[in-house]
C-alpha positions in Angstrom: -21.6 -13.4 18.2 -25.3 -15.1 19.3 -26.4 -14.0 16.1 -23.6 -15.2 13.9 -24.4 -18.6 15.3 -28.4 -18.8 15.3 -27.9 -17.9 11.7 -25.4 -20.7 10.4 -27.0 -23.5 12.3 -27.0 -25.6 8.7 -23.4 -25.2 9.0 -22.1 -24.8 12.4 -24.6 -28.1 13.8 -23.2 -30.8 11.2 -19.5 -29.1 11.5 -19.4 -29.5 15.3 -21.0 -33.1 14.9 -18.1 -33.9 12.1 -15.5 -32.1 14.4 -16.2 -34.4 17.9 -16.4 -37.3 15.9 -13.6 -37.1 14.0 -11.6 -36.1 17.1 -12.7 -39.2 18.8 -11.0 -41.5 16.0 -7.9 -39.3 16.3 -8.0 -39.8 19.9 -8.3 -43.5 19.8 -6.7 -44.5 16.1 -3.0 -44.7 15.8 -2.0 -41.4 13.0 0.2 -44.0 10.9 -2.3 -46.4 10.8 -5.3 -44.6 9.8 -3.4 -42.7 7.2 -2.8 -46.2 5.9 -6.2 -47.4 5.9 -7.3 -44.4 4.2 -4.5 -44.3 1.4 -5.8 -47.7 0.2 -8.6 -46.0 -1.2 -7.8 -44.7 -4.7 -9.1 -44.5 -7.8 -7.5 -42.8 -10.9 -10.9 -40.4 -11.2 -10.0 -39.8 -7.3 -6.3 -39.6 -8.5 -7.3 -36.9 -11.1 -10.1 -34.7 -9.3 -8.4 -34.4 -5.6 -6.0 -32.0 -7.1 -8.4 -29.6 -8.7 -10.5 -29.8 -5.4 -7.3 -29.1 -3.3 -6.6 -26.0 -4.9 -10.0 -24.6 -3.7 -8.0 -24.3 0.0 -5.4 -22.6 -2.0 -4.5 -18.9 -1.2 -4.3 -17.4 -4.6 -7.7 -19.4 -4.6 -8.7 -17.7 -1.7 -7.0 -13.9 -3.0 -9.4 -14.5 -6.3 -12.5 -14.9 -4.3 -11.5 -11.8 -2.0 -10.8 -9.9 -5.1 -14.2 -11.1 -6.6 -16.5 -10.2 -3.8 -14.7 -6.9 -3.2 -16.1 -6.0 -6.7 -19.3 -7.1 -5.0 -19.5 -5.3 -2.2 -16.3 -3.5 -0.5 -17.8 -4.4 2.7 -17.8 -8.3 2.5 -14.3 -8.3 0.6 -12.2 -6.4 3.2 -13.9 -8.3 5.9 -13.3 -11.9 4.3 -9.3 -10.4 3.5 -8.8 -9.8 6.8 -10.1 -13.0 8.1 -8.1 -14.8 5.6 -4.6 -12.8 6.6 -5.4 -13.4 10.2 -6.3 -17.0 9.5 -3.3 -17.8 7.4 -0.6 -16.0 9.8 -1.5 -17.8 13.1 -1.6 -21.1 10.9 1.6 -20.6 9.8 3.3 -19.5 13.5 1.2 -22.4 14.7 2.8 -25.5 12.1 6.1 -23.7 11.8 6.9 -22.8 15.7 5.1 -24.2 18.3 4.1 -28.1 16.9 6.5 -28.5 13.8 4.9 -31.7 13.3 6.2 -34.0 10.5 3.8 -35.0 7.3 2.5 -38.5 6.3 5.5 -39.0 3.6 7.8 -38.3 6.2 7.2 -41.8 8.0 5.8 -43.4 5.3 7.2 -43.1 1.9 8.9 -46.3 1.4 6.7 -48.6 3.6 5.5 -51.3 1.1 1.9 -50.3 1.3 2.1 -46.0 0.8 0.4 -45.7 -2.3 1.5 -42.1 -4.0 -0.6 -40.2 -5.9 0.7 -39.8 -9.8 2.2 -35.7 -10.4 1.6 -35.2 -6.4 4.6 -33.5 -4.9 5.3 -34.5 -1.4 5.7 -32.4 1.2 7.5 -33.6 4.5 7.1 -31.1 7.3 4.9 -28.5 9.1 1.8 -30.7 8.8 -0.4 -29.6 11.6 -2.3 -27.9 11.4 -3.7 -28.1 7.7 -3.1 -24.8 6.2 -5.3 -25.5 3.1 -7.9 -26.9 5.0 -7.6 -23.9 7.4 -8.0 -21.3 4.9 -11.1 -23.9 3.0 -13.2 -23.8 6.5 -12.6 -20.0 6.9 -13.2 -19.1 3.1 -16.5 -21.2 3.4 -17.5 -20.5 6.3 -17.0 -16.7 5.6 -19.4 -17.1 2.7 -21.9 -19.1 4.3 -22.6 -16.1 6.6 -23.6 -14.2 3.7 -26.1 -17.1 2.2 -29.5 -17.0 3.9 -30.3 -20.8 2.8 -29.8 -23.8 4.2 -29.1 -25.4 1.2 -26.3 -22.8 0.5 -24.6 -23.3 4.0 -24.6 -26.9 3.8 -22.9 -26.4 0.0 -20.2 -24.5 1.7 -19.4 -27.2 4.3 -19.5 -29.8 1.9 -16.7 -27.5 0.0 -14.5 -27.2 3.1 -15.2 -30.8 4.0 -14.1 -31.7 0.5 -10.8 -29.5 0.7 -9.9 -31.5 4.0 -10.9 -34.6 2.5 -8.5 -34.0 -0.8 -5.3 -33.7 1.5 -5.5 -36.6 3.4 -6.0 -38.4 0.0 -3.1 -36.2 -1.5 -0.8 -37.8 1.8 -0.4 -34.2 2.2 -1.9 -34.1 5.9 -3.2 -36.6 8.7 -6.7 -36.2 10.1 -5.8 -34.6 12.9 -3.6 -31.6 10.8 -7.5 -31.4 9.1 -9.5 -31.5 12.1 -7.6 -29.1 13.6 -7.7 -27.1 10.4 -11.0 -26.5 10.2 -11.3 -26.0 13.6 -9.0 -23.1 13.2 -10.6 -21.6 10.0 -14.4 -21.6 11.5 -12.9 -19.6 14.8 -11.4 -17.0 12.8 -13.7 -16.7 10.0 -16.5 -16.5 13.5 -14.3 -13.6 15.1 -13.4 -11.6 12.4 -15.5 -12.0 9.5 -18.5 -13.1 11.7 -18.0 -10.0 13.7 -17.2 -7.2 10.9 -19.7 -8.6 8.6 -23.0 -7.9 11.0 -21.1 -4.6 12.9 -20.6 -3.1 9.4 -24.3 -4.1 8.2 -26.1 -2.1 11.2 -25.2 1.5 11.1 -23.4 2.2 7.4 -26.3 3.6 5.7 -26.1 6.5 8.2 -22.7 6.7 9.4 -18.6 6.9 8.3 -19.0 3.0 7.3 -21.1 3.8 4.5 -18.2 4.0 2.0 -18.1 0.0 3.0 -21.2 -0.5 1.1 -19.3 0.4 -2.5 -19.8 -2.2 -5.3 -19.1 -1.5 -8.8 -22.4 -3.1 -9.7 -24.3 -0.5 -8.0 -22.2 2.0 -8.9 -22.7 0.4 -12.6 -26.2 1.5 -12.7 
């Protein structure tokens, strides 16, 4: 655990600062008022690009990455698959069985200052935590674990944060949903992908875990 955290400070340090800051904002601001404030910041370009960005946290996209990563190295793909499934299952339990919060459109759809995005289907239930945000942070922090450079890790953080921002922009989640989803996703990435990845990395060359080093690129040589 210490190794996972120590080698990924470039991702975790700014992530932790932002999570604390946004949590403070959530605790001090009415969520409906806050959402209406952010809802005013719309441009035609953002209306077009945000639905594409939000897809980077979609389950289909995560599945594609898992498949491609498995081709590169089976160990990595399997670890990401397990982490993503655990993250998705726990997210659904939280939002459907425990919290059951309503989404912004439930409260604001008929408000005179509410701006809907053309072509975006509004949802009304199961808002907390944000599933797309949770999936994105689980995915991109897992990928960050595989990169060695700080710049690559920061890029992964920016991609995950962009997905979270898109969920608010598209009126599909409140800020509190996104913050909770981000923390939830990083938790599962550390707990499962981080631990499995480093555990398998050690003994794989000389033990029963050697098969996890399978790669179509390695076997194609």
